N, C-alpha and C positions, 0 to 999 in steps of 0.2 A: 732288524729282526734277527734274533738268535734263537734257534730251535733246539730243544733237547731231543736227542735221538737214542737215549739209553735203552729203551725197550722197543724201538721201532724196527720191525723186520722188513727193511727195504733193501735197496741195492748198495748199501754202504761198502760191502766188501768188493763190489765190482769197480769201485773207484778208489780202492786202496785204503779205506778207512774201516778198521775193525770195529765190531760191536763192542759197546761199553767203554770205548776209549775216550778219555777226557780230552777236551779241546786243547790244542797247542796254544802257546802265547800268541797274541796278535802280531801279525807281520811275518809269520813263518808259514809258508805254504808247504803242504805235504808233497814230497817228491813223487809219491805214488800216483798222485793225480796227473802228473805230467806224462806218465807212460802207462799205457794199457797193455796187459797181456792179451793174446788172441782170444781167450775165453772171456775176459773182461770186456773187450771191445764188442763181443756179441751181445752182452747184457746191457751195457750203457753206451749211449751215443752222445758225444758232445755236439751240441747244435750251434752254439755261439760263444764267443768270449770277447772280453773287452778289458784293456788295461788303461788306467788313467791315474791321475793324481789321487783318486779316491780308492785305488786298489784294483785288484783283479776280480772280475765277475765272470762266472761261467754258467752256462745253462746245459743241463743234461736231460736226456729222455731215457726212461726205462723201457726196455723191450719185454720185461717180464710182466709189466702192467703199464697201462697208458697213463703215465704221470711224468711231470717235469720237476726238476730240482734246480733251485737257484743257489749258487755258492758264491760267497764273497771271501776271497782268500781261501783259508781252510775251514771256514765256518759255513755250515748248512744254514741257510736263512729262510728258505721256503720250499715246500713240496705241495703240489696240488694235482688233482685228477684232471681229466681232459676238459672239464667245465670250469676250472679255476677254483674249485672248492678245496680248502686246505685239508691236509692230512696231519696237521699238528694240533694236539688237544688244546694247547693254550689259546690258539686262535679261536677255537670253538668256545672256550671259556669266556674270553673277552666279548665275543659276539653275543653269548647268552646274557652276560651282564648288561650290555647295551640294550638288548631286547627288553630286559626287566625294567629299564628306565624309560622305555618307549621314546628313545632319542631319535630325532629326525635329522639333525645336522651334526656331522661328526668330522673332526679334524684328526687326521692320521699323520704323525710325525715319524717318518721312516717308511719306506715303501717295499724294497726288495721285490718279491714276486707279486705283491699287492693283493694277497689272497683275502685278507680281512676287508679291504676296500671293495673287492669284487662281491663278496658275500653280502656286505651291507648294502651295496648299490642294487643288488638283485632284490633286496627287501625294501626298495624305494626310499632309502636314506639319501640325503644330500651329502656327498662325500668330497672333502678336499684332502688331497694327499701331498705331503711336502717331503722332499728328499734332496740332498746336496748333489746326488749323482744323476744326471739326466738319463743315463743308460738304464737305470732302474725302471723308469717309466716306459722306455722303448721295449725292453724285454718283458715287462709285465703285460703290456698290450699284445705283444707278438706271441708270447708263449703261455701266459697265465690268464687270458681272457678278461683282462681289466677293461671294464666297459667305458665307452666314450663319454658317458655321463659323469665320470669321476674327474674332477678338476685337479690337474697335476701342476704343482709349482716347484720349480727348481730353486731351492733356498735352504739355508740353515734354519732349523726349527725356532731357535731363539730370535733370529732376525725376522722371520716371518711373523711371529707373534707381535713383535714391536710395531709392525706396520700393517697388521691385518685389518684393523678398523671394523671388526665384526666379532660376534660371539657365537658359540657353538653349544649344543646340548652335551657333547662329550668330546674330550680330547684324549687321544691314545698316543703314548710314547712307545715306539718300537724301533728305535734308531740305534744302530750299532756300527762302530768302527772296528770291523773284524769281530772280536769276541767281547768288546767292552762298550758300554754306553759312554759317549763323550762327556767329559766332566761338566761342561757348561750346561748340558741338558739335565743334570741332576742338581743344579745349584738352586738356592732359595730365590735368586733373581728370576730364573726360568720358571720355577713353580708359582711365584707370585704373578708372573705374566699369564700363566695358564689359568690361574684362578680368576684373573680379571677378564679373561676371554671366554668364560663359561656363562651361559644363561642361568637364570634362577633355577635351582633344582638340578644343575648339571654336575658332571663328575669327570674325574681324571683317572686314567688307567695306564699303568706302565708295565711292560714286560721286562722282567729282570732275570737274566740267566744266572743260575746257581750251580756251581761245581759240586757242592755238597753242603751238609748242614753247617759246616764251619765257615762257609763263604759269608762275608758281611755285606755284600752288595745290596741285598734285599732290605736288611735292617737299616742301612745307611740312608737309602732313599726314603724309606717309610718314616724314619725319625725326622728327616728334613721336611717331609711333607706335613708332619704333625705340627711343625712350627708355622705352617701356612693355613691349614684347614683344621677345624675342630674334629672332623670325622675322618679317620684314616683306617683302612683295613688291609690285611694281607691275605691273599688266597694262594695256598702253596700245598705241596705234597711232601711233608717232612720225611727224611730218610732216603729219598731217591737221590741218585747222583746225576749230575749233568742234566738239570731240570730247568723248568721255567716257572717262576713265581710271578704273581700279579699284585702290584701295589695299587690300591684304589683309594681315592680321596674325593671329598665333596659330599654330595647327597647319596651316600652309600650305606647308611645304617640298616636299611631294610633289605638289602640284597641278600639272596640266598645262593647256595651252591648251584651254578648254572647247569642246565641240561643241554642236550644236543638239539639244535633246531634245523640245521641244514645237513643233509646226509651226503657224504662223498661216496664215490664208487668203491672205495676200499677202506679197511681198518675201522669200520663203524663200531664193532664190538669193543675194540681196544680203546678207541677214543672215549666211548661212553664209560668204560671202566676207569680210565684215567681221570675223567671229570668227577666220577663218584668218589674217587680217593682224595680229592682236594678238601682242604680245611680252611676255615676263616680264623683270623686273629685280629682283634681290635687293637689299635695303637694309640697311645696317649703321649703328648709331649713330655719328654724327659723320663718316660718309663722304660723299663727293660722289656724287650720284645721276646716273648716265648710262644712257640707254636708246637 
């Protein structure tokens, strides 16, 4: 899960990350996060940390408002209110798209704070979450209200699909190694496995972090998906920097711009505004993508 924070008025400065700053390359942690000034320490509290082969994960709590932040290295990956409801507009966008499909069984590849899993589970969806890092599930349950009904599987997304033996109404890819999606989770092999794991009428959604309009990550994944599905669409906000685009494939032709279904305690007006600014683009195999 990689979240855009370009317009979010949170406590970024309190942990040493200035507003509108583009993410650093994967693997470099910000030194500012290591050391708090006295004023910063009054604003943000580090609750837990874990270092493993999967990188450094830290959980912060804001004292300005009751929210928790999940960071993987230097990447913000989740923020939620005290009930586990996301404060990231793209999470609400994916949630809204899944609601339009009336999906009841959803596979989430990538957990972090598990905010989408929490929101879907509260809506009585059957949720399976997959992540390579077991600490993600521990922290999601402890700090982000991940319900016990969510099935948590420690596995790589590709490996899980190979042995899943079941199908889902929707599959969501929101897995990041720092600031990038692992290459094997954007391959045609992976996407074919996703398609074979979808029920009739099902759909695939992927969160793609975009540095700016010149970033090719969104188009690369959409073009690859167009070789696997006849219907592929992009939901994005062109012109914004450090943003999240959604690549949708499968039974997605009738989807419309999603609205807000679950209200967090904070940022409702801003999230609604960001959702309203999103635009759809249809993608065909071999065609140039313009949005």
